PyMOL CGO cylinders between C-alpha atoms (Angstrom):
from pymol import cmd
from pymol.cgo import CYLINDER

trace = [
    CYLINDER, 80.71, 109.89, 95.34, 79.45, 111.94, 91.58, 0.3, 1, 1, 1, 1, 1, 1,
    CYLINDER, 79.45, 111.94, 91.58, 76.58, 110.64, 90.11, 0.3, 1, 1, 1, 1, 1, 1,
    CYLINDER, 76.58, 110.64, 90.11, 77.80, 108.17, 87.36, 0.3, 1, 1, 1, 1, 1, 1,
    CYLINDER, 77.80, 108.17, 87.36, 76.32, 110.45, 83.97, 0.3, 1, 1, 1, 1, 1, 1,
    CYLINDER, 76.32, 110.45, 83.97, 77.59, 113.85, 83.39, 0.3, 1, 1, 1, 1, 1, 1,
    CYLINDER, 77.59, 113.85, 83.39, 74.89, 116.68, 83.92, 0.3, 1, 1, 1, 1, 1, 1,
    CYLINDER, 74.89, 116.68, 83.92, 74.92, 120.60, 83.05, 0.3, 1, 1, 1, 1, 1, 1,
    CYLINDER, 74.92, 120.60, 83.05, 74.66, 122.03, 86.41, 0.3, 1, 1, 1, 1, 1, 1,
    CYLINDER, 74.66, 122.03, 86.41, 77.04, 119.34, 87.92, 0.3, 1, 1, 1, 1, 1, 1,
    CYLINDER, 77.04, 119.34, 87.92, 80.51, 121.80, 88.25, 0.3, 1, 1, 1, 1, 1, 1,
    CYLINDER, 80.51, 121.80, 88.25, 78.30, 124.51, 89.89, 0.3, 1, 1, 1, 1, 1, 1,
    CYLINDER, 78.30, 124.51, 89.89, 76.97, 122.19, 92.38, 0.3, 1, 1, 1, 1, 1, 1,
    CYLINDER, 76.97, 122.19, 92.38, 80.33, 120.47, 92.82, 0.3, 1, 1, 1, 1, 1, 1,
    CYLINDER, 80.33, 120.47, 92.82, 81.92, 123.74, 93.62, 0.3, 1, 1, 1, 1, 1, 1,
    CYLINDER, 81.92, 123.74, 93.62, 79.18, 124.87, 96.03, 0.3, 1, 1, 1, 1, 1, 1,
    CYLINDER, 79.18, 124.87, 96.03, 79.76, 121.76, 98.34, 0.3, 1, 1, 1, 1, 1, 1,
    CYLINDER, 79.76, 121.76, 98.34, 83.57, 122.24, 97.96, 0.3, 1, 1, 1, 1, 1, 1,
    CYLINDER, 83.57, 122.24, 97.96, 83.02, 125.61, 98.99, 0.3, 1, 1, 1, 1, 1, 1,
    CYLINDER, 83.02, 125.61, 98.99, 80.29, 123.94, 101.94, 0.3, 1, 1, 1, 1, 1, 1,
    CYLINDER, 80.29, 123.94, 101.94, 83.52, 122.11, 102.94, 0.3, 1, 1, 1, 1, 1, 1,
    CYLINDER, 83.52, 122.11, 102.94, 83.70, 118.76, 101.50, 0.3, 1, 1, 1, 1, 1, 1,
    CYLINDER, 83.70, 118.76, 101.50, 86.74, 117.42, 102.04, 0.3, 1, 1, 1, 1, 1, 1,
    CYLINDER, 86.74, 117.42, 102.04, 86.97, 114.46, 99.58, 0.3, 1, 1, 1, 1, 1, 1,
    CYLINDER, 86.97, 114.46, 99.58, 85.23, 113.65, 95.88, 0.3, 1, 1, 1, 1, 1, 1,
    CYLINDER, 85.23, 113.65, 95.88, 84.92, 110.40, 94.00, 0.3, 1, 1, 1, 1, 1, 1,
    CYLINDER, 84.92, 110.40, 94.00, 84.63, 111.10, 90.28, 0.3, 1, 1, 1, 1, 1, 1,
    CYLINDER, 84.63, 111.10, 90.28, 82.67, 107.65, 89.47, 0.3, 1, 1, 1, 1, 1, 1,
    CYLINDER, 82.67, 107.65, 89.47, 81.69, 108.16, 85.68, 0.3, 1, 1, 1, 1, 1, 1,
    CYLINDER, 81.69, 108.16, 85.68, 81.79, 104.48, 84.87, 0.3, 1, 1, 1, 1, 1, 1,
    CYLINDER, 81.79, 104.48, 84.87, 81.37, 103.77, 80.75, 0.3, 1, 1, 1, 1, 1, 1,
    CYLINDER, 81.37, 103.77, 80.75, 82.44, 107.24, 79.96, 0.3, 1, 1, 1, 1, 1, 1,
    CYLINDER, 82.44, 107.24, 79.96, 85.01, 108.76, 77.89, 0.3, 1, 1, 1, 1, 1, 1,
    CYLINDER, 85.01, 108.76, 77.89, 87.69, 110.31, 79.38, 0.3, 1, 1, 1, 1, 1, 1,
    CYLINDER, 87.69, 110.31, 79.38, 86.93, 113.66, 77.42, 0.3, 1, 1, 1, 1, 1, 1,
    CYLINDER, 86.93, 113.66, 77.42, 83.92, 114.35, 79.79, 0.3, 1, 1, 1, 1, 1, 1,
    CYLINDER, 83.92, 114.35, 79.79, 86.22, 113.62, 82.74, 0.3, 1, 1, 1, 1, 1, 1,
    CYLINDER, 86.22, 113.62, 82.74, 88.57, 116.15, 81.70, 0.3, 1, 1, 1, 1, 1, 1,
    CYLINDER, 88.57, 116.15, 81.70, 85.95, 118.63, 80.99, 0.3, 1, 1, 1, 1, 1, 1,
    CYLINDER, 85.95, 118.63, 80.99, 84.65, 118.47, 84.01, 0.3, 1, 1, 1, 1, 1, 1,
    CYLINDER, 84.65, 118.47, 84.01, 87.88, 119.04, 85.86, 0.3, 1, 1, 1, 1, 1, 1,
    CYLINDER, 87.88, 119.04, 85.86, 88.84, 121.83, 83.52, 0.3, 1, 1, 1, 1, 1, 1,
    CYLINDER, 88.84, 121.83, 83.52, 85.35, 123.66, 84.97, 0.3, 1, 1, 1, 1, 1, 1,
    CYLINDER, 85.35, 123.66, 84.97, 86.00, 123.32, 88.52, 0.3, 1, 1, 1, 1, 1, 1,
    CYLINDER, 86.00, 123.32, 88.52, 89.08, 124.97, 90.18, 0.3, 1, 1, 1, 1, 1, 1,
    CYLINDER, 89.08, 124.97, 90.18, 92.33, 124.13, 90.40, 0.3, 1, 1, 1, 1, 1, 1,
    CYLINDER, 92.33, 124.13, 90.40, 91.97, 124.44, 93.94, 0.3, 1, 1, 1, 1, 1, 1,
    CYLINDER, 91.97, 124.44, 93.94, 89.85, 121.38, 94.29, 0.3, 1, 1, 1, 1, 1, 1,
    CYLINDER, 89.85, 121.38, 94.29, 92.05, 119.46, 92.46, 0.3, 1, 1, 1, 1, 1, 1,
    CYLINDER, 92.05, 119.46, 92.46, 93.97, 117.58, 95.68, 0.3, 1, 1, 1, 1, 1, 1,
    CYLINDER, 93.97, 117.58, 95.68, 90.96, 116.53, 96.89, 0.3, 1, 1, 1, 1, 1, 1,
    CYLINDER, 90.96, 116.53, 96.89, 89.53, 114.60, 93.87, 0.3, 1, 1, 1, 1, 1, 1,
    CYLINDER, 89.53, 114.60, 93.87, 90.10, 110.64, 93.66, 0.3, 1, 1, 1, 1, 1, 1,
    CYLINDER, 90.10, 110.64, 93.66, 89.25, 109.27, 90.19, 0.3, 1, 1, 1, 1, 1, 1,
    CYLINDER, 89.25, 109.27, 90.19, 87.63, 105.53, 89.41, 0.3, 1, 1, 1, 1, 1, 1,
    CYLINDER, 87.63, 105.53, 89.41, 88.80, 105.48, 86.32, 0.3, 1, 1, 1, 1, 1, 1,
    CYLINDER, 88.80, 105.48, 86.32, 91.23, 106.91, 83.24, 0.3, 1, 1, 1, 1, 1, 1,
    CYLINDER, 91.23, 106.91, 83.24, 93.78, 107.14, 85.85, 0.3, 1, 1, 1, 1, 1, 1,
    CYLINDER, 93.78, 107.14, 85.85, 96.09, 108.88, 83.52, 0.3, 1, 1, 1, 1, 1, 1,
    CYLINDER, 96.09, 108.88, 83.52, 93.80, 111.97, 84.91, 0.3, 1, 1, 1, 1, 1, 1,
    CYLINDER, 93.80, 111.97, 84.91, 95.27, 111.72, 88.70, 0.3, 1, 1, 1, 1, 1, 1,
    CYLINDER, 95.27, 111.72, 88.70, 99.10, 112.99, 87.20, 0.3, 1, 1, 1, 1, 1, 1,
    CYLINDER, 99.10, 112.99, 87.20, 97.84, 114.99, 84.34, 0.3, 1, 1, 1, 1, 1, 1,
    CYLINDER, 97.84, 114.99, 84.34, 95.39, 117.27, 87.13, 0.3, 1, 1, 1, 1, 1, 1,
    CYLINDER, 95.39, 117.27, 87.13, 97.56, 116.64, 90.21, 0.3, 1, 1, 1, 1, 1, 1,
    CYLINDER, 97.56, 116.64, 90.21, 94.26, 115.28, 91.76, 0.3, 1, 1, 1, 1, 1, 1,
    CYLINDER, 94.26, 115.28, 91.76, 94.55, 113.37, 95.22, 0.3, 1, 1, 1, 1, 1, 1,
    CYLINDER, 94.55, 113.37, 95.22, 94.64, 109.54, 93.64, 0.3, 1, 1, 1, 1, 1, 1,
    CYLINDER, 94.64, 109.54, 93.64, 93.36, 106.71, 92.09, 0.3, 1, 1, 1, 1, 1, 1,
    CYLINDER, 93.36, 106.71, 92.09, 90.35, 104.21, 93.57, 0.3, 1, 1, 1, 1, 1, 1,
    CYLINDER, 90.35, 104.21, 93.57, 90.47, 101.13, 92.24, 0.3, 1, 1, 1, 1, 1, 1,
    CYLINDER, 90.47, 101.13, 92.24, 86.33, 99.53, 92.17, 0.3, 1, 1, 1, 1, 1, 1,
    CYLINDER, 86.33, 99.53, 92.17, 87.52, 95.65, 93.45, 0.3, 1, 1, 1, 1, 1, 1,
    CYLINDER, 87.52, 95.65, 93.45, 89.10, 94.07, 96.34, 0.3, 1, 1, 1, 1, 1, 1,
    CYLINDER, 89.10, 94.07, 96.34, 91.58, 91.91, 94.19, 0.3, 1, 1, 1, 1, 1, 1,
    CYLINDER, 91.58, 91.91, 94.19, 92.70, 93.99, 91.07, 0.3, 1, 1, 1, 1, 1, 1,
    CYLINDER, 92.70, 93.99, 91.07, 96.19, 94.99, 90.85, 0.3, 1, 1, 1, 1, 1, 1,
    CYLINDER, 96.19, 94.99, 90.85, 97.39, 98.75, 91.09, 0.3, 1, 1, 1, 1, 1, 1,
    CYLINDER, 97.39, 98.75, 91.09, 98.31, 99.98, 87.36, 0.3, 1, 1, 1, 1, 1, 1,
    CYLINDER, 98.31, 99.98, 87.36, 101.89, 99.36, 87.04, 0.3, 1, 1, 1, 1, 1, 1,
    CYLINDER, 101.89, 99.36, 87.04, 104.43, 101.41, 88.26, 0.3, 1, 1, 1, 1, 1, 1,
    CYLINDER, 104.43, 101.41, 88.26, 101.84, 103.89, 90.14, 0.3, 1, 1, 1, 1, 1, 1,
    CYLINDER, 101.84, 103.89, 90.14, 103.33, 105.84, 92.69, 0.3, 1, 1, 1, 1, 1, 1,
    CYLINDER, 103.33, 105.84, 92.69, 100.24, 107.52, 95.27, 0.3, 1, 1, 1, 1, 1, 1,
    CYLINDER, 100.24, 107.52, 95.27, 97.45, 107.56, 96.63, 0.3, 1, 1, 1, 1, 1, 1,
    CYLINDER, 97.45, 107.56, 96.63, 94.89, 104.05, 96.11, 0.3, 1, 1, 1, 1, 1, 1,
    CYLINDER, 94.89, 104.05, 96.11, 91.79, 103.86, 97.59, 0.3, 1, 1, 1, 1, 1, 1,
    CYLINDER, 91.79, 103.86, 97.59, 89.54, 100.41, 96.90, 0.3, 1, 1, 1, 1, 1, 1,
    CYLINDER, 89.54, 100.41, 96.90, 86.33, 98.97, 97.11, 0.3, 1, 1, 1, 1, 1, 1,
    CYLINDER, 86.33, 98.97, 97.11, 85.74, 95.98, 99.24, 0.3, 1, 1, 1, 1, 1, 1,
    CYLINDER, 85.74, 95.98, 99.24, 82.42, 94.00, 99.04, 0.3, 1, 1, 1, 1, 1, 1,
    CYLINDER, 82.42, 94.00, 99.04, 83.19, 90.73, 101.51, 0.3, 1, 1, 1, 1, 1, 1,
    CYLINDER, 83.19, 90.73, 101.51, 84.29, 91.54, 105.20, 0.3, 1, 1, 1, 1, 1, 1,
    CYLINDER, 84.29, 91.54, 105.20, 86.43, 88.17, 104.60, 0.3, 1, 1, 1, 1, 1, 1,
    CYLINDER, 86.43, 88.17, 104.60, 88.84, 90.04, 102.31, 0.3, 1, 1, 1, 1, 1, 1,
    CYLINDER, 88.84, 90.04, 102.31, 88.49, 93.70, 104.43, 0.3, 1, 1, 1, 1, 1, 1,
    CYLINDER, 88.49, 93.70, 104.43, 92.16, 92.84, 105.96, 0.3, 1, 1, 1, 1, 1, 1,
    CYLINDER, 92.16, 92.84, 105.96, 93.92, 91.91, 102.98, 0.3, 1, 1, 1, 1, 1, 1,
    CYLINDER, 93.92, 91.91, 102.98, 92.08, 94.44, 101.49, 0.3, 1, 1, 1, 1, 1, 1,
    CYLINDER, 92.08, 94.44, 101.49, 93.40, 97.68, 103.45, 0.3, 1, 1, 1, 1, 1, 1,
    CYLINDER, 93.40, 97.68, 103.45, 96.62, 96.24, 103.18, 0.3, 1, 1, 1, 1, 1, 1,
    CYLINDER, 96.62, 96.24, 103.18, 96.95, 97.10, 99.81, 0.3, 1, 1, 1, 1, 1, 1,
    CYLINDER, 96.95, 97.10, 99.81, 95.29, 100.45, 99.75, 0.3, 1, 1, 1, 1, 1, 1,
    CYLINDER, 95.29, 100.45, 99.75, 94.97, 104.39, 101.95, 0.3, 1, 1, 1, 1, 1, 1,
    CYLINDER, 94.97, 104.39, 101.95, 91.55, 103.28, 102.82, 0.3, 1, 1, 1, 1, 1, 1,
    CYLINDER, 91.55, 103.28, 102.82, 88.40, 101.34, 101.92, 0.3, 1, 1, 1, 1, 1, 1,
    CYLINDER, 88.40, 101.34, 101.92, 85.15, 101.64, 100.96, 0.3, 1, 1, 1, 1, 1, 1,
    CYLINDER, 85.15, 101.64, 100.96, 82.76, 98.58, 102.58, 0.3, 1, 1, 1, 1, 1, 1,
    CYLINDER, 82.76, 98.58, 102.58, 80.15, 98.46, 100.46, 0.3, 1, 1, 1, 1, 1, 1,
    CYLINDER, 80.15, 98.46, 100.46, 76.48, 97.78, 100.40, 0.3, 1, 1, 1, 1, 1, 1,
    CYLINDER, 76.48, 97.78, 100.40, 76.00, 98.80, 104.17, 0.3, 1, 1, 1, 1, 1, 1,
    CYLINDER, 76.00, 98.80, 104.17, 72.52, 99.51, 103.78, 0.3, 1, 1, 1, 1, 1, 1,
    CYLINDER, 72.52, 99.51, 103.78, 70.23, 98.37, 100.70, 0.3, 1, 1, 1, 1, 1, 1,
    CYLINDER, 70.23, 98.37, 100.70, 71.25, 100.95, 97.98, 0.3, 1, 1, 1, 1, 1, 1,
    CYLINDER, 71.25, 100.95, 97.98, 69.41, 104.40, 97.62, 0.3, 1, 1, 1, 1, 1, 1,
    CYLINDER, 69.41, 104.40, 97.62, 70.61, 104.26, 93.87, 0.3, 1, 1, 1, 1, 1, 1,
    CYLINDER, 70.61, 104.26, 93.87, 70.42, 100.66, 92.89, 0.3, 1, 1, 1, 1, 1, 1,
    CYLINDER, 70.42, 100.66, 92.89, 67.07, 98.79, 93.72, 0.3, 1, 1, 1, 1, 1, 1,
    CYLINDER, 67.07, 98.79, 93.72, 68.51, 95.91, 93.48, 0.3, 1, 1, 1, 1, 1, 1,
    CYLINDER, 68.51, 95.91, 93.48, 71.59, 95.96, 95.60, 0.3, 1, 1, 1, 1, 1, 1,
    CYLINDER, 71.59, 95.96, 95.60, 70.61, 94.89, 99.03, 0.3, 1, 1, 1, 1, 1, 1,
    CYLINDER, 70.61, 94.89, 99.03, 72.95, 95.50, 102.44, 0.3, 1, 1, 1, 1, 1, 1,
    CYLINDER, 72.95, 95.50, 102.44, 75.62, 92.49, 102.26, 0.3, 1, 1, 1, 1, 1, 1,
    CYLINDER, 75.62, 92.49, 102.26, 75.77, 92.13, 106.52, 0.3, 1, 1, 1, 1, 1, 1,
    CYLINDER, 75.77, 92.13, 106.52, 73.85, 91.81, 109.01, 0.3, 1, 1, 1, 1, 1, 1,
    CYLINDER, 73.85, 91.81, 109.01, 74.87, 94.53, 112.07, 0.3, 1, 1, 1, 1, 1, 1,
    CYLINDER, 74.87, 94.53, 112.07, 75.93, 91.24, 113.82, 0.3, 1, 1, 1, 1, 1, 1,
    CYLINDER, 75.93, 91.24, 113.82, 78.75, 91.19, 111.81, 0.3, 1, 1, 1, 1, 1, 1,
    CYLINDER, 78.75, 91.19, 111.81, 79.32, 94.63, 111.38, 0.3, 1, 1, 1, 1, 1, 1,
    CYLINDER, 79.32, 94.63, 111.38, 79.42, 94.82, 115.16, 0.3, 1, 1, 1, 1, 1, 1,
    CYLINDER, 79.42, 94.82, 115.16, 81.51, 91.84, 114.66, 0.3, 1, 1, 1, 1, 1, 1,
    CYLINDER, 81.51, 91.84, 114.66, 83.95, 93.01, 112.56, 0.3, 1, 1, 1, 1, 1, 1,
    CYLINDER, 83.95, 93.01, 112.56, 84.52, 96.61, 114.54, 0.3, 1, 1, 1, 1, 1, 1,
    CYLINDER, 84.52, 96.61, 114.54, 85.11, 94.20, 117.46, 0.3, 1, 1, 1, 1, 1, 1,
    CYLINDER, 85.11, 94.20, 117.46, 88.06, 92.67, 115.68, 0.3, 1, 1, 1, 1, 1, 1,
    CYLINDER, 88.06, 92.67, 115.68, 88.96, 96.15, 114.70, 0.3, 1, 1, 1, 1, 1, 1,
    CYLINDER, 88.96, 96.15, 114.70, 88.64, 95.11, 110.69, 0.3, 1, 1, 1, 1, 1, 1,
    CYLINDER, 88.64, 95.11, 110.69, 86.20, 98.46, 110.82, 0.3, 1, 1, 1, 1, 1, 1,
    CYLINDER, 86.20, 98.46, 110.82, 88.31, 101.34, 111.46, 0.3, 1, 1, 1, 1, 1, 1,
    CYLINDER, 88.31, 101.34, 111.46, 89.32, 105.02, 110.80, 0.3, 1, 1, 1, 1, 1, 1,
    CYLINDER, 89.32, 105.02, 110.80, 90.68, 103.32, 107.16, 0.3, 1, 1, 1, 1, 1, 1,
    CYLINDER, 90.68, 103.32, 107.16, 87.18, 102.12, 106.55, 0.3, 1, 1, 1, 1, 1, 1,
    CYLINDER, 87.18, 102.12, 106.55, 84.22, 104.16, 105.06, 0.3, 1, 1, 1, 1, 1, 1,
    CYLINDER, 84.22, 104.16, 105.06, 81.24, 102.81, 104.70, 0.3, 1, 1, 1, 1, 1, 1,
    CYLINDER, 81.24, 102.81, 104.70, 79.04, 103.34, 101.86, 0.3, 1, 1, 1, 1, 1, 1,
    CYLINDER, 79.04, 103.34, 101.86, 75.74, 101.97, 100.72, 0.3, 1, 1, 1, 1, 1, 1,
    CYLINDER, 75.74, 101.97, 100.72, 72.44, 103.56, 101.78, 0.3, 1, 1, 1, 1, 1, 1,
    CYLINDER, 72.44, 103.56, 101.78, 74.19, 106.46, 103.94, 0.3, 1, 1, 1, 1, 1, 1,
    CYLINDER, 74.19, 106.46, 103.94, 72.02, 108.36, 104.94, 0.3, 1, 1, 1, 1, 1, 1,
    CYLINDER, 72.02, 108.36, 104.94, 71.14, 111.53, 107.90, 0.3, 1, 1, 1, 1, 1, 1,
    CYLINDER, 71.14, 111.53, 107.90, 69.35, 108.17, 109.46, 0.3, 1, 1, 1, 1, 1, 1,
    CYLINDER, 69.35, 108.17, 109.46, 72.13, 106.13, 109.61, 0.3, 1, 1, 1, 1, 1, 1,
    CYLINDER, 72.13, 106.13, 109.61, 75.73, 108.83, 110.16, 0.3, 1, 1, 1, 1, 1, 1,
    CYLINDER, 75.73, 108.83, 110.16, 75.30, 107.68, 113.78, 0.3, 1, 1, 1, 1, 1, 1,
    CYLINDER, 75.30, 107.68, 113.78, 75.36, 103.90, 113.57, 0.3, 1, 1, 1, 1, 1, 1,
    CYLINDER, 75.36, 103.90, 113.57, 78.43, 104.72, 110.80, 0.3, 1, 1, 1, 1, 1, 1,
    CYLINDER, 78.43, 104.72, 110.80, 80.29, 106.58, 113.71, 0.3, 1, 1, 1, 1, 1, 1,
    CYLINDER, 80.29, 106.58, 113.71, 79.47, 103.94, 116.43, 0.3, 1, 1, 1, 1, 1, 1,
    CYLINDER, 79.47, 103.94, 116.43, 80.58, 101.16, 114.62, 0.3, 1, 1, 1, 1, 1, 1,
    CYLINDER, 80.58, 101.16, 114.62, 84.00, 102.90, 114.25, 0.3, 1, 1, 1, 1, 1, 1,
    CYLINDER, 84.00, 102.90, 114.25, 83.55, 103.98, 110.50, 0.3, 1, 1, 1, 1, 1, 1,
    CYLINDER, 83.55, 103.98, 110.50, 86.51, 106.39, 109.35, 0.3, 1, 1, 1, 1, 1, 1,
    CYLINDER, 86.51, 106.39, 109.35, 83.42, 108.32, 107.45, 0.3, 1, 1, 1, 1, 1, 1,
    CYLINDER, 83.42, 108.32, 107.45, 80.85, 107.78, 105.03, 0.3, 1, 1, 1, 1, 1, 1,
    CYLINDER, 80.85, 107.78, 105.03, 80.10, 107.84, 101.36, 0.3, 1, 1, 1, 1, 1, 1,
    CYLINDER, 80.10, 107.84, 101.36, 77.19, 109.76, 100.52, 0.3, 1, 1, 1, 1, 1, 1,
    CYLINDER, 77.19, 109.76, 100.52, 75.67, 109.14, 97.00, 0.3, 1, 1, 1, 1, 1, 1,
    CYLINDER, 75.67, 109.14, 97.00, 72.02, 108.63, 96.52, 0.3, 1, 1, 1, 1, 1, 1,
    CYLINDER, 72.02, 108.63, 96.52, 70.87, 110.47, 99.56, 0.3, 1, 1, 1, 1, 1, 1,
    CYLINDER, 70.87, 110.47, 99.56, 72.05, 113.98, 98.14, 0.3, 1, 1, 1, 1, 1, 1,
    CYLINDER, 72.05, 113.98, 98.14, 72.03, 113.21, 94.55, 0.3, 1, 1, 1, 1, 1, 1,
    CYLINDER, 72.03, 113.21, 94.55, 68.41, 112.35, 94.92, 0.3, 1, 1, 1, 1, 1, 1,
    CYLINDER, 68.41, 112.35, 94.92, 67.55, 115.75, 96.09, 0.3, 1, 1, 1, 1, 1, 1,
    CYLINDER, 67.55, 115.75, 96.09, 68.11, 117.18, 92.70, 0.3, 1, 1, 1, 1, 1, 1,
    CYLINDER, 68.11, 117.18, 92.70, 66.13, 116.31, 89.02, 0.3, 1, 1, 1, 1, 1, 1,
    CYLINDER, 66.13, 116.31, 89.02, 69.42, 116.56, 87.03, 0.3, 1, 1, 1, 1, 1, 1,
    CYLINDER, 69.42, 116.56, 87.03, 66.75, 116.39, 83.81, 0.3, 1, 1, 1, 1, 1, 1,
    CYLINDER, 66.75, 116.39, 83.81, 64.49, 119.25, 85.05, 0.3, 1, 1, 1, 1, 1, 1,
    CYLINDER, 64.49, 119.25, 85.05, 66.10, 121.34, 87.77, 0.3, 1, 1, 1, 1, 1, 1,
    CYLINDER, 66.10, 121.34, 87.77, 68.33, 124.06, 87.85, 0.3, 1, 1, 1, 1, 1, 1,
    CYLINDER, 68.33, 124.06, 87.85, 68.17, 125.06, 91.51, 0.3, 1, 1, 1, 1, 1, 1,
    CYLINDER, 68.17, 125.06, 91.51, 70.24, 123.02, 93.40, 0.3, 1, 1, 1, 1, 1, 1,
    CYLINDER, 70.24, 123.02, 93.40, 69.75, 124.92, 96.86, 0.3, 1, 1, 1, 1, 1, 1,
    CYLINDER, 69.75, 124.92, 96.86, 67.71, 121.46, 98.76, 0.3, 1, 1, 1, 1, 1, 1,
    CYLINDER, 67.71, 121.46, 98.76, 70.77, 119.91, 98.29, 0.3, 1, 1, 1, 1, 1, 1,
    CYLINDER, 70.77, 119.91, 98.29, 73.80, 121.98, 99.23, 0.3, 1, 1, 1, 1, 1, 1,
    CYLINDER, 73.80, 121.98, 99.23, 71.31, 122.85, 103.05, 0.3, 1, 1, 1, 1, 1, 1,
    CYLINDER, 71.31, 122.85, 103.05, 71.11, 118.81, 102.57, 0.3, 1, 1, 1, 1, 1, 1,
    CYLINDER, 71.11, 118.81, 102.57, 74.63, 118.85, 102.61, 0.3, 1, 1, 1, 1, 1, 1,
    CYLINDER, 74.63, 118.85, 102.61, 75.00, 121.07, 105.34, 0.3, 1, 1, 1, 1, 1, 1,
    CYLINDER, 75.00, 121.07, 105.34, 73.38, 118.65, 107.65, 0.3, 1, 1, 1, 1, 1, 1,
    CYLINDER, 73.38, 118.65, 107.65, 75.12, 115.40, 106.54, 0.3, 1, 1, 1, 1, 1, 1,
    CYLINDER, 75.12, 115.40, 106.54, 78.24, 117.05, 107.16, 0.3, 1, 1, 1, 1, 1, 1,
    CYLINDER, 78.24, 117.05, 107.16, 76.81, 118.82, 110.71, 0.3, 1, 1, 1, 1, 1, 1,
    CYLINDER, 76.81, 118.82, 110.71, 76.04, 115.17, 111.58, 0.3, 1, 1, 1, 1, 1, 1,
    CYLINDER, 76.04, 115.17, 111.58, 78.96, 113.27, 110.83, 0.3, 1, 1, 1, 1, 1, 1,
    CYLINDER, 78.96, 113.27, 110.83, 81.18, 115.95, 112.70, 0.3, 1, 1, 1, 1, 1, 1,
]
cmd.load_cgo(trace, "trace")
């Protein structure tokens, strides 16, 4: 998932991540003008558009032939007349079954304490997650979001998640205001990718 704010080196970093094997990117820029998302997309190769999902400004999906749209809510309706891939965020295990029915895949949020939002703590105990996995609520269509890093990739795999959503663990390795060298971020992505395989 992208940083929530735009920054100068972003297109170069995203291109490098795609080149290193990133297979899905969520363009998450809440409360920003769609003009900035359009600019970022035009700086990326069209070859990557089919790997990008947008969290807002859903018209970008058709305009740039993107992978799909993401609705940051369990129950909000899809845009009227929309046909295509939909993913959703879910924050409650009791809503996960219904959320999965209305999406191609789901981000189950706050698996661990957030690394980007200090006040956002884990929403589930390990027992609750194991129980959800046992009842097949957690499966290949559910991705772990919140506090995901190298230390808990194996945990997510063992619980049966289809994947993990990386945000803070990656972006905290690059200071968008002071740095130009993003090699450490790309190297860390390589480690995450290897651990997830």
